DOTIDREN-644922 format. One record per atom (N, C-alpha, C): x, y, z; residue in three letters. Coordinates in steps of 0.02 Angstrom, whole numbers, padded with zeros to 5 digits, always signed. Layout:
<pts>
XYZALA/...
</pts>
This chain:
<pts>
+00035-00063-00003MET/-00010-00003+00003MET/+00032+00058-00012MET/+00033+00108-00033ASN/+00078+00172-00039ASN/+00037+00210-00044ASN/+00044+00250+00012LEU/+00002+00322+00017LEU/+00040+00399+00015LEU/-00005+00438-00022SER/+00020+00497-00053SER/-00014+00554-00027SER/+00025+00602-00057HIS/-00012+00688-00020HIS/-00087+00686-00013HIS/-00123+00657-00098ASP/-00181+00656-00103ASP/-00203+00600-00086ASP/-00183+00537-00063THR/-00253+00502-00063THR/-00282+00504+00022THR/-00360+00483-00024THR/-00428+00511+00013THR/-00421+00423+00044THR/-00462+00444+00120ILE/-00519+00379+00128ILE/-00529+00328+00091ILE/-00556+00353+00033GLU/-00596+00315-00005GLU/-00545+00271-00044GLU/-00473+00313-00072ASP/-00435+00260-00083ASP/-00426+00201-00054ASP/-00401+00230+00019ILE/-00390+00164+00075ILE/-00449+00105+00064ILE/-00504+00141+00062LEU/-00549+00098+00083LEU/-00552+00040+00034LEU/-00518+00063-00055ASN/-00534+00001-00088ASN/-00498-00051-00083ASN/-00425-00043-00022TYR/-00381-00097-00027TYR/-00440-00136+00013TYR/-00425-00224+00025LYS/-00455-00265+00083LYS/-00430-00236+00143LYS/-00475-00269+00184LYS/-00459-00263+00275LYS/-00399-00272+00278LYS/-00376-00342+00258GLU/-00292-00368+00266GLU/-00252-00322+00242GLU/-00252-00305+00197GLU/-00196-00245+00170GLU/-00194-00194+00219GLU/-00240-00161+00238ILE/-00256-00102+00277ILE/-00196-00133+00340ILE/-00225-00166+00383LYS/-00200-00213+00433LYS/-00132-00210+00393LYS/-00090-00251+00349ALA/-00015-00247+00352ALA/+00001-00190+00350ALA/+00002-00157+00320TYR/+00017-00072+00311TYR/+00026-00054+00375TYR/-00017-00055+00428LEU/-00042-00031+00495LEU/+00031-00076+00544LEU/+00016-00132+00542LYS/+00086-00166+00576LYS/+00140-00146+00540LYS/+00156-00135+00498GLN/+00228-00099+00475GLN/+00250-00046+00474GLN/+00189-00013+00504GLU/+00214+00068+00525GLU/+00198+00054+00609GLU/+00193+00003+00641ASN/+00192+00001+00707ASN/+00125+00033+00731ASN/+00081+00018+00715GLN/+00013+00049+00724GLN/-00043-00001+00731GLN/-00084+00026+00783LYS/-00138-00030+00797LYS/-00180-00065+00755LYS/-00188-00118+00765VAL/-00220-00153+00699VAL/-00290-00190+00704VAL/-00314-00172+00761SER/-00384-00188+00755SER/-00457-00113+00760SER/-00502-00145+00744GLY/-00538-00097+00736GLY/-00579-00130+00655GLY/-00638-00081+00635SER/-00658-00089+00584SER/-00623-00069+00522SER/-00655-00109+00451LYS/-00608-00076+00392LYS/-00603+00002+00396LYS/-00664+00031+00412HIS/-00651+00112+00406HIS/-00605+00139+00465HIS/-00607+00111+00536GLU/-00567+00134+00581GLU/-00491+00131+00547GLU/-00485+00067+00537LEU/-00421+00057+00500LEU/-00385+00098+00459LEU/-00436+00129+00401ALA/-00426+00162+00353ALA/-00417+00243+00369ALA/-00448+00265+00414ARG/-00427+00325+00456ARG/-00364+00317+00483ARG/-00353+00264+00516ARG/-00286+00288+00548ARG/-00232+00255+00499ARG/-00214+00242+00439ALA/-00183+00255+00394ALA/-00197+00306+00366ALA/-00229+00329+00363LEU/-00247+00411+00327LEU/-00184+00458+00378LEU/-00216+00456+00451GLU/-00191+00498+00502GLU/-00128+00488+00487GLU/-00103+00395+00500HIS/-00031+00419+00506HIS/+00029+00441+00460HIS/-00027+00453+00387ASN/+00028+00477+00349ASN/+00029+00568+00344ASN/-00013+00596+00414LEU/+00003+00657+00437LEU/+00044+00672+00474LEU/+00075+00730+00499SER/+00104+00754+00540SER/+00093+00839+00559SER/+00102+00834+00635LEU/+00058+00890+00658LEU/+00140+00910+00657LEU/+00108+00993+00656ILE/+00165+01045+00647ILE/+00154+01108+00720ILE/+00177+01121+00752HIS/+00154+01179+00787HIS/+00179+01242+00771HIS/+00146+01320+00782ILE/+00172+01370+00758ILE/+00153+01396+00796ILE/+00186+01452+00824SER/+00183+01502+00854SER/+00208+01577+00844SER/+00169+01612+00876GLU/+00192+01694+00848GLU/+00200+01732+00935GLU/+00260+01727+00945PRO/+00269+01771+01007PRO/+00277+01834+01014PRO/+00294+01863+00957THR/+00287+01922+00941THR/+00266+01956+00930THR/+00181+01928+00938ARG/+00118+01986+00938ARG/+00091+02000+01007ARG/+00058+02054+01004PRO/+00038+02076+01070PRO/-00003+02028+01094PRO/-00053+01971+01055LEU/-00083+01910+01089LEU/-00056+01868+01053LEU/-00050+01819+01109TYR/+00000+01758+01086TYR/-00032+01714+01050TYR/-00008+01704+00987ILE/-00061+01658+00921ILE/-00032+01586+00926ILE/-00077+01544+00916SER/-00033+01462+00921SER/-00072+01438+00870SER/-00050+01409+00823TYR/-00090+01365+00788TYR/-00035+01296+00778TYR/-00101+01253+00754ALA/-00094+01179+00756ALA/-00091+01162+00681ALA/-00044+01133+00628VAL/-00051+01129+00576VAL/-00038+01041+00534VAL/-00081+01008+00505PHE/-00076+00967+00500PHE/-00028+00959+00419PHE/+00018+00925+00414CYS/+00052+00912+00353CYS/+00087+00844+00325CYS/+00078+00846+00264LEU/+00100+00770+00239LEU/+00174+00743+00253LEU/+00185+00699+00282LYS/+00257+00674+00291LYS/+00284+00663+00218LYS/
</pts>
């Protein structure tokens, strides 16, 4: 299973449940749940959270941005 920046949950759901589980196991992720839960977990694993803050502004502003790995 190859995931890219434009992979959608529908793309992942086209795989068999066992293929999704194999991908998650390879990535050391939890492999239990429904096919939809596994697909969501695979898609989320393909994202990375970046924290950005602007401490120089009068009001401290903080952002959380999801970016593709």
